[in-house]
C-alpha positions as CSV (number, residue, x, y, z in Angstrom):
1,M,15.5,81.2,-78.9
2,D,12.5,83.4,-79.7
3,F,13.0,85.1,-83.1
4,L,12.0,88.5,-81.8
5,K,14.9,88.4,-79.2
6,I,17.4,87.4,-81.9
7,F,16.1,90.1,-84.2
8,L,16.4,92.8,-81.6
9,R,19.9,91.7,-80.6
10,G,20.9,91.8,-84.3
11,I,19.4,95.3,-84.6
12,A,21.3,96.4,-81.5
13,L,24.5,95.5,-83.2
14,A,23.8,97.8,-86.2
15,P,25.7,100.9,-84.9
16,S,28.9,98.9,-84.1
17,V,28.7,96.9,-87.3
18,I,28.3,100.1,-89.3
19,Q,31.3,101.7,-87.6
20,S,33.4,98.5,-88.2
21,V,32.4,98.4,-91.8
22,E,33.3,102.0,-92.3
23,G,36.8,101.3,-90.9
24,L,37.3,98.1,-93.0
25,Y,35.7,99.4,-96.2
26,G,36.6,103.1,-95.9
27,A,37.7,103.4,-99.6
28,K,34.7,101.5,-100.9
29,T,31.5,103.1,-102.1
30,G,28.6,103.8,-99.8
31,E,26.5,101.1,-101.5
32,Q,29.2,98.5,-100.9
33,K,29.5,99.5,-97.3
34,R,25.7,99.3,-97.0
35,E,25.5,95.9,-98.5
36,A,28.3,94.6,-96.2
37,A,26.5,96.0,-93.1
38,I,23.2,94.4,-94.2
39,A,25.0,91.1,-94.7
40,I,26.6,91.2,-91.3
41,V,23.4,92.2,-89.5
42,G,21.5,89.6,-91.5
43,S,23.9,86.9,-90.5
44,A,23.7,88.0,-86.9
45,I,19.9,87.7,-87.0
46,G,20.1,84.4,-89.0
47,V,18.0,85.5,-91.9
48,V,18.7,82.5,-94.0
49,D,17.8,80.1,-91.2
50,A,14.7,82.1,-90.3
51,A,13.6,82.1,-93.9
52,N,14.2,78.3,-94.2
53,S,12.2,77.6,-91.1
54,K,9.5,80.0,-92.3
55,T,10.0,82.5,-89.4
56,I,10.6,85.0,-92.2
57,V,8.0,84.4,-94.9
58,D,9.3,87.0,-97.3
59,P,13.2,87.2,-97.2
60,A,13.4,89.9,-99.9
61,K,11.1,92.3,-98.0
62,F,12.9,91.5,-94.7
63,T,16.3,92.3,-96.3
64,A,14.9,95.5,-97.8
65,A,13.7,96.5,-94.3
66,L,17.1,95.7,-92.9
67,G,18.5,98.2,-95.5
68,I,16.1,100.8,-94.2
69,I,17.3,100.2,-90.7
70,V,21.0,100.4,-91.7
71,D,20.2,103.6,-93.6
72,G,18.6,105.1,-90.5
73,V,21.4,104.2,-88.3
74,V,23.9,105.7,-90.7
75,A,21.8,108.9,-90.9
76,C,21.8,109.1,-87.1
77,L,25.5,108.5,-86.9
78,N,26.3,111.1,-89.6
79,A,24.1,113.7,-87.8
80,S,25.9,113.1,-84.5
81,I,29.2,113.9,-83.0
82,W,30.5,110.5,-84.2
83,H,30.6,111.9,-87.7
84,T,33.1,114.6,-86.8
85,V,35.4,112.4,-84.7
């Protein structure tokens, strides 16, 4: 499958992954929850396989960018009605 399609599907999972991680890791620190969300979304995208096949040429930068996406989704969720429910 085209990497862009896989990537966009993985990103589309971010809100539900973040909500699930919040439920499962509620007592953990924000950083621990962030790392768990990045790992799950990264697995959904197949970062390791993509890096090995050279679809991702810089895995560290890619993972850092996933962190930015996760942070953005968390900021949106925290600013929305979801945060107060």
